N, C-alpha and C positions, 0 to 999 in steps of 0.2 A: 595149649602147649604148657607142659610142666617141666621146668628145668631143675634138676637136682645137681649137686656139686660133689666132687671128690677133691677135697683140699690137698694140696701137695706143696711142700717146701721146695720152691724153685725160683730161679732168677729171672724167668721170662714173664711176660704180661699177657693178659687176655683182653681182647676187644670183642664185643658181642652186639649184634643187632638182629632184628627179625623183619621179615617181609613175607607175611602169610605163613606158609609151611616151609619157607626157606629160612635158614639160619646162617648168618654171616659171621664166621669165626676168624678173627684176625685177617679179614679181607677175603677169606675163602668161603664161597657160597656152597652150602650143603642143602640140596633140594630134597626134602622129605615128603613131598606131595604124592609120590608113587606108593607109599606104604598104606595099604588099605586097612579099614577098621578091623581090629582083631588080629592083625599081623604084627610080627616083630622082625627086626633085622639086627644081626650082631654088629657091634661097632667096627669090627675088623672088615666088614663088607663095605664100609664107608671110608673113603680115603681122607681121613682127617684124624690126626693124632690127639686131638683134644677130646674127642668122644670116647667114653669108656662104657662098658656094659652093653646092654641091648636097648635099641630104640623100639618103642612099642606105640601102637595107636590103640587106645582103649576108649570106647564110647566116643569115637571121633576126636580124641584128645591125644596129641603126641606126648610121650613121656621119654625123657632122655637125661643122660648124666654127662657132665663136662668136667674136666679137670679145672680146678680153681687154684692158680698159683698164688703163693704168698711168701712173705719173708719171715724170718725168725721172730720178729716183733709184732706179727699180725694180731689184731684184736680177736676176741672170741667169736665175734660175728662173722669173721672170715674163716677161722679154724673150724667152726661148727655152723656153717651157713644154713639159712632157711631156704626152702625151695622158692623158685620164682614161678608163680602161677599166672598163666594167661597174660604174658607181657604184651604190650601194645607193639604194633609195627614201629620200627625205628630203633635207635640205640637202646640197649638194655643196661640199666644201672646194676652193677655187680655188687655182691655183698662187700661191705667195707668202703664203698664209694659214697661220696656225699650226695 
């Protein structure tokens, strides 16, 4: 799984964890296991407002983009976040978190 981010100046927060091909976003489980290799699914086909763009499975790796909320004083690592590549199952540390 490769998670990219779309940083946005917002007042809410994001909580993220992984369980295999399932992503838990603010308590809402998104099961991406049905996406076959080489396929893509538009974010609007998934009922979660945190996903943006297209979810793809390339060479059996899921690629997706999530909104990353931040405040006006956010550090550069949050405003221009690095991708998270192959996060382990469990809670995912987001850019800007210790």
